[in-house]
C-alpha positions as CSV (number, residue, x, y, z in Angstrom):
1,M,101.0,233.2,188.0
2,D,102.5,236.1,190.0
3,F,103.4,238.9,187.6
4,S,104.5,241.4,190.3
5,E,108.2,241.0,189.2
6,Y,107.4,241.6,185.5
7,R,107.1,244.8,183.6
8,F,105.6,245.1,180.1
9,S,106.0,247.2,177.0
10,E,103.2,248.3,174.7
11,A,105.0,246.2,172.0
12,H,104.0,243.1,173.9
13,T,107.4,242.2,175.4
14,W,108.2,241.8,179.1
15,A,111.2,242.3,181.3
16,K,112.1,240.7,184.7
17,R,115.0,241.3,187.0
18,D,117.5,238.5,187.3
19,G,120.2,239.7,189.7
20,D,121.9,242.7,188.0
21,Q,120.5,241.6,184.6
22,M,117.1,241.8,183.0
23,V,115.5,238.9,181.2
24,I,113.3,239.8,178.2
25,G,110.5,237.8,176.5
26,I,107.2,238.1,174.7
27,T,103.9,238.1,176.3
28,Q,101.3,235.4,176.2
29,Y,99.1,237.8,174.1
30,A,101.9,238.1,171.5
31,A,102.4,234.3,171.4
32,D,98.7,233.7,171.0
33,E,98.3,236.3,168.3
34,L,101.3,234.9,166.4
35,G,100.0,231.3,166.5
36,D,102.5,228.4,166.1
37,I,106.0,229.9,166.1
38,I,108.3,228.1,163.8
39,F,111.5,230.2,163.8
40,V,113.2,232.7,166.1
41,E,116.0,235.1,165.3
42,L,117.8,236.7,168.3
43,P,120.8,239.0,168.7
44,D,124.3,237.7,169.5
45,V,125.8,238.1,173.0
46,G,127.5,241.5,173.1
47,T,124.9,243.2,170.9
48,S,123.7,246.6,172.2
49,L,119.9,247.0,172.3
50,A,117.9,250.2,172.5
51,A,114.5,250.5,174.1
52,D,111.7,250.5,171.5
53,E,114.1,249.2,168.8
54,G,114.3,245.8,167.3
55,L,115.8,242.8,169.2
56,G,115.1,240.0,166.7
57,S,112.2,238.4,165.0
58,V,109.8,235.5,165.2
59,E,108.2,233.6,162.3
60,S,104.9,231.8,162.6
61,A,102.5,230.2,160.1
62,K,100.8,233.6,160.1
63,A,103.6,236.1,159.6
64,V,107.2,237.2,160.4
65,E,107.2,239.9,163.1
66,D,109.9,242.0,164.5
67,L,110.4,242.0,168.3
68,V,110.9,245.2,170.1
69,S,113.2,245.5,173.1
70,P,111.6,247.0,176.2
71,L,115.0,248.1,177.6
72,T,118.4,249.5,176.6
73,G,121.4,247.4,177.4
74,E,123.9,244.8,176.2
75,V,122.9,241.2,175.5
76,T,124.6,238.9,178.0
77,R,122.7,235.7,177.3
78,C,120.6,234.3,174.5
79,N,118.0,231.5,174.8
80,E,119.6,229.2,172.3
81,E,117.0,226.4,173.0
82,L,114.6,228.5,171.0
83,F,116.6,227.9,167.8
84,D,115.8,224.2,167.9
85,A,112.5,224.4,169.7
86,P,110.8,227.8,168.9
87,E,107.4,226.3,170.0
88,I,108.6,226.9,173.6
89,L,107.6,230.6,173.0
90,N,104.0,229.4,172.6
91,E,104.1,226.9,175.5
92,D,105.9,228.9,178.2
93,P,106.5,232.6,177.2
94,Y,107.1,233.7,180.8
95,G,109.4,230.9,181.7
96,E,111.4,228.6,179.4
97,G,110.5,230.9,176.5
98,W,112.6,233.9,177.5
99,L,114.5,235.5,174.7
100,V,117.6,237.3,176.0
101,A,119.2,238.6,179.1
102,V,120.7,242.1,179.1
103,E,122.9,244.2,181.3
104,P,120.8,247.3,181.5
105,S,122.3,250.7,180.7
106,D,119.7,252.5,182.9
107,K,118.3,250.4,185.8
108,N,115.5,253.0,186.2
109,E,114.2,252.2,182.7
110,F,112.6,249.0,184.1
111,D,110.4,251.1,186.4
112,S,109.0,253.1,183.5
113,L,107.5,250.0,181.9
114,L,103.9,248.9,182.5
115,S,102.8,246.8,185.4
116,Y,100.8,243.7,184.6
117,D,97.5,245.4,185.6
118,H,98.3,248.4,183.3
119,Y,99.3,246.1,180.5
120,M,96.1,244.1,180.8
121,A,94.1,247.4,180.9
122,M,95.9,248.5,177.7
123,L,94.9,245.2,176.0
124,E,91.3,245.6,177.1
125,E,91.2,249.1,175.9
126,S,92.6,248.2,172.4
127,A,90.2,245.3,172.1
128,G,87.2,247.4,173.2
129,D,87.8,250.3,170.7
130,G,86.0,248.3,168.0
131,E,88.1,249.8,165.3
132,D,90.0,247.6,162.8
133,D,92.7,250.0,161.7
134,E,96.1,249.3,160.2
135,E,97.9,250.1,163.4
136,D,96.3,247.1,165.1
137,D,97.6,244.8,162.3
138,N,101.2,245.3,163.5
139,L,101.1,244.5,167.2
140,Y,104.7,243.7,167.8
141,T,106.7,246.6,166.3
142,S,107.0,250.2,167.3
143,E,106.1,252.9,164.9
144,Q,109.2,254.2,163.2
């Protein structure tokens, strides 16, 4: 898959341009770590999101995790298919498993996110540190 159009957050979400809007989803790493996703909660259209703040949650057999928005903007679309078929997040997180689309408040914010190569390097670095600390237990939320 070509990830050149995607940007990634340290909270394991991605963003991709779709015209003047940005589509947001979770990474394959997040989907794999969560395991079988059984429930998704997403914001309503018109909701204002802030970068590094919550945008909803996912529930799996393992845990309920908050999702963190990589961008600031207003929700313009919500992937309602996920309400009836949350497993799409596991099956196709970069395609049919998108979460929301937003009208970004700052179009330059996208460029400050990680490229695919930088995101993968971050994952390798965190896997290679060998430490099992509490911070690694909560992979999807930002520290507040």
